[in-house]
OpenMM code with the backbone's topology and positions (N, CA, C; nanometers):
from openmm import Vec3, app, unit

residues = "MET THR LYS ALA TYR ARG VAL SER SER ILE ARG LEU ASN THR VAL VAL ALA PRO LYS ASN ILE THR VAL SER CYS GLU GLN ALA ALA MET GLN HIS GLN ALA ILE PHE SER TYR LEU THR ARG SER TYR TRP ALA LYS GLY ILE THR GLU GLN LEU VAL SER GLN SER ILE ASP ASN SER LEU CYS PHE GLY ALA PHE SER GLU GLY LYS GLN VAL ALA PHE ALA ARG VAL ILE THR ASP LYS THR SER PHE ALA TYR LEU ALA ASP VAL PHE VAL LEU GLU PRO PHE ARG GLY GLN GLY ILE SER LYS LEU LEU MET ARG GLU ILE MET ALA HIS PRO ASP LEU GLN ILE ILE ARG ARG PHE MET LEU CYS THR ALA ASP ALA HIS GLY LEU TYR GLN GLN PHE GLY PHE SER GLU THR GLN CYS PRO GLU ASN LEU MET ALA ILE HIS ARG PRO ASN ILE TYR GLN LEU SER LEU GLU LYS".split()
positions = [
    Vec3(7.8448, 3.3042, 6.4974),
    Vec3(7.7130, 3.3467, 6.4556),
    Vec3(7.7080, 3.4996, 6.4551),
    Vec3(7.6611, 3.5580, 6.3498),
    Vec3(7.6503, 3.7027, 6.3372),
    Vec3(7.5170, 3.7474, 6.3933),
    Vec3(7.5208, 3.8499, 6.4776),
    Vec3(7.3991, 3.9075, 6.5325),
    Vec3(7.3839, 4.0473, 6.4769),
    Vec3(7.2637, 4.0819, 6.4379),
    Vec3(7.2345, 4.2185, 6.3964),
    Vec3(7.1389, 4.2765, 6.4989),
    Vec3(7.1728, 4.3896, 6.5553),
    Vec3(7.0915, 4.4530, 6.6563),
    Vec3(7.0181, 4.5710, 6.5962),
    Vec3(6.8943, 4.5908, 6.6364),
    Vec3(6.8177, 4.7049, 6.5875),
    Vec3(6.7794, 4.7937, 6.7056),
    Vec3(6.8126, 4.9186, 6.6949),
    Vec3(6.7717, 5.0199, 6.7902),
    Vec3(6.7318, 5.1407, 6.7068),
    Vec3(6.6106, 5.1874, 6.7218),
    Vec3(6.5611, 5.3014, 6.6430),
    Vec3(6.5841, 5.2790, 6.4938),
    Vec3(6.5561, 5.1618, 6.4466),
    Vec3(6.5698, 5.1220, 6.3059),
    Vec3(6.7131, 5.1341, 6.2528),
    Vec3(6.8111, 5.1307, 6.3412),
    Vec3(6.9516, 5.1313, 6.2998),
    Vec3(7.0038, 4.9889, 6.3138),
    Vec3(7.0618, 4.9361, 6.2120),
    Vec3(7.1248, 4.8050, 6.2214),
    Vec3(7.2625, 4.8256, 6.2807),
    Vec3(7.2808, 4.7800, 6.4065),
    Vec3(7.4030, 4.8095, 6.4793),
    Vec3(7.5224, 4.7279, 6.4350),
    Vec3(7.5003, 4.6074, 6.3929),
    Vec3(7.6112, 4.5211, 6.3604),
    Vec3(7.6944, 4.5772, 6.2461),
    Vec3(7.6289, 4.6256, 6.1451),
    Vec3(7.6951, 4.6933, 6.0341),
    Vec3(7.6043, 4.8074, 5.9908),
    Vec3(7.6533, 4.9280, 5.9980),
    Vec3(7.5749, 5.0461, 5.9630),
    Vec3(7.6451, 5.1159, 5.8482),
    Vec3(7.5728, 5.1441, 5.7432),
    Vec3(7.6309, 5.2178, 5.6321),
    Vec3(7.5980, 5.3651, 5.6518),
    Vec3(7.7001, 5.4456, 5.6569),
    Vec3(7.6857, 5.5890, 5.6772),
    Vec3(7.7195, 5.6617, 5.5482),
    Vec3(7.6943, 5.7899, 5.5448),
    Vec3(7.7325, 5.8669, 5.4264),
    Vec3(7.8814, 5.8513, 5.3943),
    Vec3(7.9152, 5.8765, 5.2722),
    Vec3(8.0538, 5.8739, 5.2240),
    Vec3(8.1151, 5.7338, 5.2311),
    Vec3(8.0324, 5.6333, 5.2110),
    Vec3(8.0795, 5.4945, 5.2050),
    Vec3(8.1520, 5.4482, 5.3300),
    Vec3(8.1152, 5.4983, 5.4456),
    Vec3(8.1730, 5.4532, 5.5718),
    Vec3(8.0826, 5.3458, 5.6300),
    Vec3(8.1404, 5.2327, 5.6626),
    Vec3(8.0690, 5.1215, 5.7240),
    Vec3(8.1216, 5.1031, 5.8653),
    Vec3(8.0316, 5.0826, 5.9605),
    Vec3(8.0708, 5.0591, 6.0993),
    Vec3(8.0363, 4.9162, 6.1367),
    Vec3(8.1293, 4.8506, 6.2042),
    Vec3(8.1074, 4.7131, 6.2473),
    Vec3(8.1567, 4.6938, 6.3899),
    Vec3(8.0897, 4.6038, 6.4612),
    Vec3(8.1392, 4.5629, 6.5929),
    Vec3(8.1771, 4.4148, 6.5916),
    Vec3(8.1984, 4.3615, 6.4743),
    Vec3(8.2436, 4.2233, 6.4595),
    Vec3(8.3933, 4.2144, 6.4886),
    Vec3(8.4321, 4.1280, 6.5806),
    Vec3(8.5742, 4.1121, 6.6142),
    Vec3(8.6572, 4.0772, 6.4908),
    Vec3(8.6044, 3.9908, 6.4067),
    Vec3(8.6794, 3.9461, 6.2890),
    Vec3(8.7049, 4.0589, 6.1896),
    Vec3(8.6264, 4.1651, 6.1953),
    Vec3(8.6438, 4.2768, 6.1019),
    Vec3(8.7585, 4.3692, 6.1416),
    Vec3(8.7987, 4.3662, 6.2675),
    Vec3(8.9020, 4.4584, 6.3150),
    Vec3(9.0359, 4.4253, 6.2506),
    Vec3(9.0994, 4.5259, 6.1940),
    Vec3(9.2268, 4.5094, 6.1241),
    Vec3(9.3404, 4.5451, 6.2206),
    Vec3(9.3909, 4.4432, 6.2870),
    Vec3(9.4884, 4.4608, 6.3944),
    Vec3(9.6085, 4.5457, 6.3529),
    Vec3(9.6605, 4.5229, 6.2345),
    Vec3(9.7789, 4.5973, 6.1890),
    Vec3(9.7487, 4.7464, 6.1763),
    Vec3(9.6339, 4.7797, 6.1204),
    Vec3(9.5965, 4.9205, 6.1053),
    Vec3(9.5775, 4.9869, 6.2416),
    Vec3(9.5162, 4.9157, 6.3333),
    Vec3(9.4942, 4.9695, 6.4678),
    Vec3(9.6284, 4.9883, 6.5375),
    Vec3(9.7141, 4.8887, 6.5292),
    Vec3(9.8480, 4.8987, 6.5879),
    Vec3(9.9254, 5.0168, 6.5300),
    Vec3(9.9201, 5.0328, 6.3989),
    Vec3(9.9956, 5.1412, 6.3340),
    Vec3(9.9581, 5.2774, 6.3895),
    Vec3(9.8309, 5.2958, 6.4222),
    Vec3(9.7895, 5.4234, 6.4797),
    Vec3(9.8265, 5.4304, 6.6285),
    Vec3(9.7900, 5.3280, 6.7031),
    Vec3(9.8080, 5.3346, 6.8489),
    Vec3(9.9540, 5.3487, 6.8900),
    Vec3(10.0456, 5.2856, 6.8191),
    Vec3(10.1856, 5.2898, 6.8594),
    Vec3(10.2459, 5.4303, 6.8472),
    Vec3(10.1781, 5.5180, 6.7715),
    Vec3(10.2257, 5.6562, 6.7601),
    Vec3(10.1334, 5.7558, 6.8313),
    Vec3(10.0282, 5.7052, 6.8970),
    Vec3(9.9346, 5.7923, 6.9677),
    Vec3(9.9976, 5.8440, 7.0970),
    Vec3(9.9448, 5.9540, 7.1491),
    Vec3(9.9995, 6.0085, 7.2735),
    Vec3(9.9679, 5.9207, 7.3939),
    Vec3(9.8646, 5.8394, 7.3882),
    Vec3(9.8258, 5.7603, 7.5048),
    Vec3(9.8820, 5.6184, 7.5038),
    Vec3(9.9312, 5.5700, 7.3913),
    Vec3(9.9836, 5.4332, 7.3860),
    Vec3(10.1131, 5.4274, 7.3061),
    Vec3(10.1864, 5.5348, 7.3052),
    Vec3(10.3094, 5.5450, 7.2257),
    Vec3(10.4026, 5.4274, 7.2562),
    Vec3(10.4422, 5.3578, 7.1511),
    Vec3(10.5352, 5.2473, 7.1674),
    Vec3(10.4718, 5.1141, 7.2025),
    Vec3(10.3395, 5.1064, 7.2113),
    Vec3(10.2744, 4.9791, 7.2450),
    Vec3(10.3099, 4.8746, 7.1388),
    Vec3(10.3242, 4.7511, 7.1800),
    Vec3(10.3605, 4.6448, 7.0869),
    Vec3(10.2378, 4.5927, 7.0128),
    Vec3(10.2622, 4.5322, 6.8987),
    Vec3(10.1538, 4.4738, 6.8200),
    Vec3(10.0837, 4.3626, 6.8982),
    Vec3(10.1602, 4.2856, 6.9731),
    Vec3(10.1023, 4.1776, 7.0532),
    Vec3(10.0054, 4.2322, 7.1577),
    Vec3(10.0424, 4.3411, 7.2256),
    Vec3(9.9534, 4.4000, 7.3259),
    Vec3(9.8286, 4.4601, 7.2625),
    Vec3(9.8422, 4.5192, 7.1451),
    Vec3(9.7251, 4.5727, 7.0751),
    Vec3(9.6301, 4.4588, 7.0408),
    Vec3(9.6818, 4.3503, 6.9861),
    Vec3(9.5966, 4.2356, 6.9515),
    Vec3(9.5279, 4.1784, 7.0746),
    Vec3(9.6007, 4.1680, 7.1840),
    Vec3(9.5434, 4.1169, 7.3080),
    Vec3(9.4311, 4.2092, 7.3576),
    Vec3(9.4517, 4.3399, 7.3484),
    Vec3(9.3484, 4.4336, 7.3938),
    Vec3(9.2238, 4.4262, 7.3051),
    Vec3(9.2425, 4.4074, 7.1765),
    Vec3(9.1293, 4.3941, 7.0849),
    Vec3(9.0514, 4.2661, 7.1158),
    Vec3(9.1242, 4.1577, 7.1350),
    Vec3(9.0611, 4.0284, 7.1597),
    Vec3(8.9798, 4.0261, 7.2886),
    Vec3(9.0136, 4.1114, 7.3835),
    Vec3(8.9480, 4.1110, 7.5137),
    Vec3(8.8573, 4.2315, 7.5358),
    Vec3(8.8130, 4.2934, 7.4290),
    Vec3(8.7276, 4.4115, 7.4382),
    Vec3(8.6122, 4.4021, 7.3394),
    Vec3(8.5121, 4.4853, 7.3611),
    Vec3(8.4046, 4.5040, 7.2650),
    Vec3(8.4508, 4.6150, 7.1720),
    Vec3(8.4778, 4.5814, 7.0477),
    Vec3(8.5417, 4.6753, 6.9544),
    Vec3(8.4449, 4.7253, 6.8482),
    Vec3(8.4722, 4.8468, 6.8033),
    Vec3(8.3949, 4.9116, 6.6986),
    Vec3(8.4928, 4.9678, 6.5971),
    Vec3(8.4684, 4.9415, 6.4709),
    Vec3(8.5553, 4.9941, 6.3668),
    Vec3(8.4746, 5.0617, 6.2580),
    Vec3(8.5347, 5.1637, 6.1988),
    Vec3(8.4753, 5.2286, 6.0818),
    Vec3(8.5653, 5.1976, 5.9632),
    Vec3(8.5031, 5.1683, 5.8496),
    Vec3(8.5757, 5.1218, 5.7318),
    Vec3(8.5341, 5.2008, 5.6087),
    Vec3(8.6318, 5.2278, 5.5240),
    Vec3(8.6081, 5.2920, 5.3953),
    Vec3(8.6719, 5.2049, 5.2887),
    Vec3(8.5903, 5.1535, 5.2003),
    Vec3(8.6379, 5.0645, 5.0932),
    Vec3(8.7221, 4.9502, 5.1487),
    Vec3(8.6782, 4.8931, 5.2595),
    Vec3(8.7454, 4.7792, 5.3195),
    Vec3(8.8632, 4.8116, 5.4083),
    Vec3(8.9014, 4.9373, 5.4157),
    Vec3(9.0163, 4.9786, 5.4965),
    Vec3(8.9672, 5.0384, 5.6287),
    Vec3(9.0275, 4.9954, 5.7388),
    Vec3(8.9884, 5.0493, 5.8688),
    Vec3(9.0391, 5.1921, 5.8827),
    Vec3(8.9460, 5.2846, 5.9100),
    Vec3(8.9803, 5.4267, 5.9198),
    Vec3(8.9524, 5.4843, 6.0582),
    Vec3(8.8874, 5.4069, 6.1444),
    Vec3(8.8583, 5.4534, 6.2807),
    Vec3(8.8378, 5.3323, 6.3701),
    Vec3(8.8511, 5.3563, 6.4995),
    Vec3(8.8447, 5.2463, 6.5949),
    Vec3(8.8065, 5.3002, 6.7323),
    Vec3(8.7396, 5.2180, 6.8090),
    Vec3(8.7133, 5.2434, 6.9506),
    Vec3(8.6912, 5.1079, 7.0160),
    Vec3(8.7274, 5.0982, 7.1425),
    Vec3(8.6987, 4.9733, 7.2128),
    Vec3(8.6437, 5.0038, 7.3501),
    Vec3(8.5606, 4.9124, 7.3985),
    Vec3(8.5009, 4.9248, 7.5301),
    Vec3(8.5440, 4.8038, 7.6119),
    Vec3(8.6030, 4.8314, 7.7255),
    Vec3(8.6423, 4.7275, 7.8201),
    Vec3(8.5278, 4.7209, 7.9212),
    Vec3(8.4630, 4.6054, 7.9327),
    Vec3(8.3415, 4.6008, 8.0131),
    Vec3(8.3093, 4.4620, 8.0649),
    Vec3(8.2317, 4.4598, 8.1732),
    Vec3(8.1737, 4.3346, 8.2219),
    Vec3(8.0319, 4.3178, 8.1678),
    Vec3(7.9852, 4.4150, 8.0888),
    Vec3(7.8539, 4.4168, 8.0243),
    Vec3(7.7395, 4.4187, 8.1250),
    Vec3(7.7698, 4.4552, 8.2483),
    Vec3(7.6689, 4.4576, 8.3525),
    Vec3(7.6680, 4.5896, 8.4289),
    Vec3(7.7840, 4.6281, 8.4817),
    Vec3(7.7850, 4.7476, 8.5660),
    Vec3(7.8930, 4.8490, 8.5313),
    Vec3(7.9964, 4.8091, 8.4585),
    Vec3(8.1067, 4.9005, 8.4341),
    Vec3(8.1562, 4.8889, 8.2902),
    Vec3(8.1926, 5.0036, 8.2354),
    Vec3(8.2527, 5.0068, 8.1018),
    Vec3(8.3528, 5.1204, 8.0967),
    Vec3(8.4585, 5.0994, 8.0194),
    Vec3(8.5614, 5.2010, 7.9990),
    Vec3(8.5877, 5.2126, 7.8492),
    Vec3(8.5702, 5.3324, 7.7968),
    Vec3(8.5935, 5.3582, 7.6554),
    Vec3(8.7401, 5.3926, 7.6345),
    Vec3(8.8032, 5.3259, 7.5378),
    Vec3(8.9475, 5.3441, 7.5191),
    Vec3(8.9847, 5.3418, 7.3712),
    Vec3(9.1036, 5.3943, 7.3441),
    Vec3(9.1688, 5.3833, 7.2130),
    Vec3(9.0833, 5.4339, 7.0977),
    Vec3(9.0122, 5.5420, 7.1194),
    Vec3(8.9267, 5.5993, 7.0153),
    Vec3(9.0126, 5.6830, 6.9208),
    Vec3(9.0029, 5.6539, 6.7920),
    Vec3(9.0729, 5.7368, 6.6939),
    Vec3(9.0050, 5.7306, 6.5585),
    Vec3(9.0266, 5.8355, 6.4812),
    Vec3(8.9895, 5.8424, 6.3405),
    Vec3(9.1160, 5.8850, 6.2668),
    Vec3(9.1536, 5.8122, 6.1625),
    Vec3(9.2726, 5.8490, 6.0861),
    Vec3(9.2591, 5.9911, 6.0326),
    Vec3(9.3706, 6.0618, 6.0286),
    Vec3(9.3717, 6.2035, 5.9922),
    Vec3(9.2961, 6.2371, 5.8638),
    Vec3(9.3141, 6.1646, 5.7532),
    Vec3(9.2440, 6.2028, 5.6295),
    Vec3(9.0910, 6.1885, 5.6386),
    Vec3(9.0409, 6.1207, 5.7394),
    Vec3(8.8976, 6.0944, 5.7518),
    Vec3(8.8317, 6.1776, 5.8617),
    Vec3(8.9068, 6.2634, 5.9257),
    Vec3(8.8513, 6.3469, 6.0320),
    Vec3(8.7604, 6.4545, 5.9728),
    Vec3(8.6692, 6.5023, 6.0571),
    Vec3(8.5786, 6.6090, 6.0149),
    Vec3(8.4612, 6.5620, 5.9308),
    Vec3(8.4384, 6.4319, 5.9242),
    Vec3(8.3290, 6.3764, 5.8443),
    Vec3(8.2194, 6.3158, 5.9313),
    Vec3(8.2309, 6.3301, 6.0635),
    Vec3(8.1300, 6.2755, 6.1533),
    Vec3(8.1512, 6.1303, 6.1911),
    Vec3(8.2673, 6.0755, 6.1593),
    Vec3(8.2923, 5.9341, 6.1876),
    Vec3(8.3004, 5.9073, 6.3375),
    Vec3(8.3622, 5.9970, 6.4134),
    Vec3(8.3699, 5.9751, 6.5585),
    Vec3(8.2307, 5.9779, 6.6200),
    Vec3(8.1439, 6.0639, 6.5702),
    Vec3(8.0059, 6.0686, 6.6207),
    Vec3(7.9311, 5.9413, 6.5825),
    Vec3(7.9552, 5.8925, 6.4631),
    Vec3(7.8931, 5.7677, 6.4200),
    Vec3(7.9366, 5.6525, 6.5101),
    Vec3(8.0663, 5.6438, 6.5374),
    Vec3(8.1156, 5.5392, 6.6277),
    Vec3(8.0518, 5.5519, 6.7652),
    Vec3(8.0487, 5.6732, 6.8188),
    Vec3(7.9915, 5.6941, 6.9521),
    Vec3(7.8433, 5.6586, 6.9549),
    Vec3(7.7709, 5.6923, 6.8497),
    Vec3(7.6282, 5.6577, 6.8441),
    Vec3(7.6101, 5.5064, 6.8512),
    Vec3(7.6939, 5.4340, 6.7786),
    Vec3(7.6837, 5.2882, 6.7785),
    Vec3(7.7252, 5.2285, 6.9132),
    Vec3(7.8272, 5.2848, 6.9733),
    Vec3(7.8701, 5.2370, 7.1051),
    Vec3(7.7579, 5.2556, 7.2066),
    Vec3(7.7038, 5.3750, 7.2109),
    Vec3(7.6023, 5.4055, 7.3116),
    Vec3(7.4719, 5.3286, 7.2894),
    Vec3(7.4456, 5.2833, 7.1673),
    Vec3(7.3241, 5.2085, 7.1375),
    Vec3(7.3430, 5.0571, 7.1463),
    Vec3(7.4653, 5.0126, 7.1657),
    Vec3(7.4910, 4.8682, 7.1646),
    Vec3(7.4148, 4.7998, 7.2787),
    Vec3(7.3442, 4.6910, 7.2500),
    Vec3(7.2624, 4.6240, 7.3516),
    Vec3(7.3391, 4.5788, 7.4757),
    Vec3(7.4641, 4.5397, 7.4602),
    Vec3(7.5422, 4.4923, 7.5751),
    Vec3(7.5811, 4.6046, 7.6705),
    Vec3(7.5567, 4.7287, 7.6315),
    Vec3(7.5983, 4.8423, 7.7141),
    Vec3(7.4795, 4.9211, 7.7697),
    Vec3(7.3615, 4.8655, 7.7625),
    Vec3(7.2424, 4.9407, 7.8019),
    Vec3(7.2159, 4.9449, 7.9522),
    Vec3(7.2723, 4.8537, 8.0292),
    Vec3(7.2479, 4.8580, 8.1742),
    Vec3(7.3739, 4.8952, 8.2524),
    Vec3(7.4709, 4.9516, 8.1844),
    Vec3(7.5960, 4.9908, 8.2500),
    Vec3(7.5680, 5.1031, 8.3498),
    Vec3(7.6120, 5.0852, 8.4732),
    Vec3(7.5929, 5.1860, 8.5772),
    Vec3(7.6981, 5.2946, 8.5700),
    Vec3(7.8221, 5.2579, 8.5414),
    Vec3(7.9307, 5.3567, 8.5326),
    Vec3(8.0080, 5.3354, 8.4033),
    Vec3(8.0091, 5.4368, 8.3191),
    Vec3(8.0783, 5.4326, 8.1898),
    Vec3(8.1822, 5.5445, 8.1959),
    Vec3(8.3086, 5.5098, 8.1836),
    Vec3(8.4150, 5.6080, 8.2020),
    Vec3(8.5067, 5.6155, 8.0809),
    Vec3(8.5831, 5.7232, 8.0755),
    Vec3(8.6869, 5.7393, 7.9749),
    Vec3(8.7823, 5.8468, 8.0229),
    Vec3(8.8970, 5.8536, 7.9592),
    Vec3(8.9931, 5.9619, 7.9798),
    Vec3(9.0194, 6.0246, 7.8437),
    Vec3(9.0268, 6.1565, 7.8402),
    Vec3(9.0575, 6.2252, 7.7154),
    Vec3(9.1360, 6.3517, 7.7445),
    Vec3(9.2261, 6.3838, 7.6559),
    Vec3(9.3019, 6.5084, 7.6683),
    Vec3(9.2414, 6.6170, 7.5813),
    Vec3(9.1648, 6.5777, 7.4777),
    Vec3(9.1250, 6.6780, 7.3795),
    Vec3(8.9892, 6.6583, 7.3138),
    Vec3(8.9077, 6.5673, 7.3601),
    Vec3(8.7812, 6.5419, 7.2910),
    Vec3(8.6602, 6.5529, 7.3844),
    Vec3(8.6704, 6.6395, 7.4822),
    Vec3(8.5605, 6.6555, 7.5778),
    Vec3(8.4278, 6.6883, 7.5090),
    Vec3(8.4333, 6.7776, 7.4111),
    Vec3(8.3114, 6.8197, 7.3408),
    Vec3(8.2408, 6.7045, 7.2726),
    Vec3(8.3157, 6.6136, 7.2120),
    Vec3(8.2567, 6.4963, 7.1479),
    Vec3(8.1824, 6.4125, 7.2511),
    Vec3(8.2504, 6.3782, 7.3599),
    Vec3(8.1923, 6.2867, 7.4578),
    Vec3(8.0760, 6.3494, 7.5343),
    Vec3(8.0784, 6.4787, 7.5548),
    Vec3(7.9671, 6.5465, 7.6212),
    Vec3(7.8390, 6.5338, 7.5405),
    Vec3(7.8494, 6.5268, 7.4086),
    Vec3(7.7317, 6.5093, 7.3235),
    Vec3(7.6623, 6.3754, 7.3475),
    Vec3(7.7338, 6.2822, 7.4095),
    Vec3(7.6804, 6.1484, 7.4338),
    Vec3(7.6589, 6.1208, 7.5823),
    Vec3(7.6520, 6.2276, 7.6615),
    Vec3(7.6162, 6.2143, 7.8022),
    Vec3(7.7306, 6.2075, 7.9002),
    Vec3(7.8536, 6.2066, 7.8536),
    Vec3(7.9668, 6.2041, 7.9456),
    Vec3(7.9857, 6.3425, 8.0067),
    Vec3(8.0309, 6.3456, 8.1301),
    Vec3(8.0581, 6.4722, 8.1980),
    Vec3(8.1782, 6.4517, 8.2895),
    Vec3(8.2275, 6.5629, 8.3431),
    Vec3(8.3371, 6.5522, 8.4391),
    Vec3(8.2893, 6.4727, 8.5591),
    Vec3(8.3789, 6.4012, 8.6220),
    Vec3(8.3460, 6.3208, 8.7381),
    Vec3(8.2945, 6.4106, 8.8500),
    Vec3(8.1817, 6.3727, 8.9073),
    Vec3(8.1208, 6.4519, 9.0134),
    Vec3(8.2043, 6.4524, 9.1408),
    Vec3(8.2677, 6.3423, 9.1714),
    Vec3(8.3473, 6.3307, 9.2931),
    Vec3(8.4851, 6.2759, 9.2590),
    Vec3(8.5698, 6.3570, 9.1957),
    Vec3(8.7012, 6.3054, 9.1569),
    Vec3(8.7830, 6.2580, 9.2764),
    Vec3(8.7522, 6.3104, 9.3937),
    Vec3(8.8251, 6.2675, 9.5138),
    Vec3(8.7963, 6.1215, 9.5487),
    Vec3(8.6919, 6.0635, 9.4916),
    Vec3(8.6593, 5.9235, 9.5177),
    Vec3(8.7309, 5.8274, 9.4234),
    Vec3(8.7879, 5.8798, 9.3165),
    Vec3(8.8541, 5.7953, 9.2169),
    Vec3(9.0022, 5.7816, 9.2492),
    Vec3(9.0535, 5.6653, 9.2223),
    Vec3(9.1964, 5.6392, 9.2373),
    Vec3(9.2440, 5.5666, 9.1128),
    Vec3(9.3725, 5.5765, 9.0858),
    Vec3(9.4262, 5.5127, 8.9654),
    Vec3(9.5734, 5.4797, 8.9846),
    Vec3(9.6171, 5.3821, 8.9121),
    Vec3(9.7595, 5.3573, 8.8913),
    Vec3(9.7839, 5.3996, 8.7469),
    Vec3(9.8676, 5.4969, 8.7267),
    Vec3(9.8915, 5.5497, 8.5924),
    Vec3(10.0392, 5.5356, 8.5585),
    Vec3(10.0682, 5.4635, 8.4541),
    Vec3(10.2051, 5.4409, 8.4072),
    Vec3(10.2153, 5.4907, 8.2638),
    Vec3(10.2261, 5.6217, 8.2453),
    Vec3(10.2171, 5.6774, 8.1098),
    Vec3(10.3275, 5.6343, 8.0148),
    Vec3(10.4424, 5.5951, 8.0639),
    Vec3(10.5537, 5.5590, 7.9751),
    Vec3(10.5830, 5.4092, 7.9746),
    Vec3(10.4883, 5.3293, 8.0150),
    Vec3(10.5150, 5.1861, 8.0307),
    Vec3(10.5576, 5.1194, 7.8998),
    Vec3(10.5031, 5.1613, 7.7865),
    Vec3(10.5384, 5.0965, 7.6595),
    Vec3(10.6775, 5.1369, 7.6132),
    Vec3(10.7176, 5.2612, 7.6381),
    Vec3(10.8534, 5.3035, 7.6034),
    Vec3(10.9547, 5.2324, 7.6929),
    Vec3(10.9222, 5.2156, 7.8215),
    Vec3(11.0124, 5.1482, 7.9132),
    Vec3(11.0352, 5.0036, 7.8717),
    Vec3(10.9300, 4.9361, 7.8251),
    Vec3(10.9449, 4.7967, 7.7841),
    Vec3(11.0294, 4.7854, 7.6578),
    Vec3(11.0315, 4.8902, 7.5741),
    Vec3(11.1141, 4.8890, 7.4537),
    Vec3(11.2618, 4.9041, 7.4864),
    Vec3(11.2934, 4.9701, 7.5969),
    Vec3(11.4318, 4.9960, 7.6353),
    Vec3(11.5017, 4.8729, 7.6910),
    Vec3(11.4258, 4.7725, 7.7331),
    Vec3(11.4851, 4.6520, 7.7934),
    Vec3(11.5448, 4.5606, 7.6906),
] * unit.nanometer
topology = app.Topology()
chain = topology.addChain("A")
for resn in residues:
    res = topology.addResidue(resn, chain)
    for name in ("N", "CA", "C"):
        topology.addAtom(name, app.Element.getBySymbol(name[0]), res)
């Protein structure tokens, strides 16, 4: 069943933006191959397998931007839809950058009804702090309270076996 959400007169399920960009949060709309093609060469998921990308898409709340039916941007939120969310795998294909697509995706993510009561919304970024700050993200107030297991080369290691 398709749901269309309205927040401030914006249809969240599918939003038509300038320059023929359409945004969707429908799982069936996500083009796994296109997402894999970008992520496997990204600095944060270099070497990830297509199977792992599909599994991550299937188990996340995903947002895609499309131009003439082709996926040109992606973001996913890993969440319990109650208290915690983590924004991951955000990208816009190079030829489509500088057109406001990342802001459009972020606007839709932040307005999504399933994310309105989240107490802690986190992300990691090496180079897009300015984008995320526009949507309320800030540096962690108490980084000494956070802990992580970080395996930055895990996908390359699995390829070597």
